[in-house]
C-alpha positions, 0 to 999 in steps of 0.5 A, a space after each residue: 499499500 502506498 503512504 499518504 504522502 507518496 499518493 499526494 506527491 504523485 497526484 500533484 505530478 500526474 493530475 497536471 500531466 493528465 491534463 496537459 495531455 487531454 489539452 494536447 489530444 483536443 488541439 492535435 484533433 482540430 489541427 488534423 481536421 481532414 488530414 488524418 485521424 486520432 485512433 488511439 492515445 495512451 497517456 502521452 502516446 497519440 496513434 493517428 491514421 493518415 494516408 500514405 502520402 501525406 505522412 511528411 505533412 501530418 508528422 510536421 503537423 503533429 510535431 508542431 502541434 504537440 510542441 507548441 506552447 500550452 495554454 493551461 501550463 505555459 512553462 511546460 514544453 513537450 518534446 516529441 519522438 515520431 515513429 511510423 508503420 504502414 502496416 500494423 502498430 507492432 512494426 513501427 520505425 522511428 522518424 
């Protein structure tokens, strides 16, 4: 069992992190418009389907959106790593 002090410290980190991830999820959805679709997100991971011919554009759009200044927490900036797969979620290649 976790002690109360640990839970209090953990909550003070996890709650803002979750809020930031949700803010970026909404921003990303709005930026993607007709270029791609978010099909899954897990914590700070966003899985997007986009036409193969537009993947460079979509990767750039996502990176700019996710690394942009947060309106809710302006002092926190994300650093984004990207990977692509042409077949399935198990075969990603870093880009």
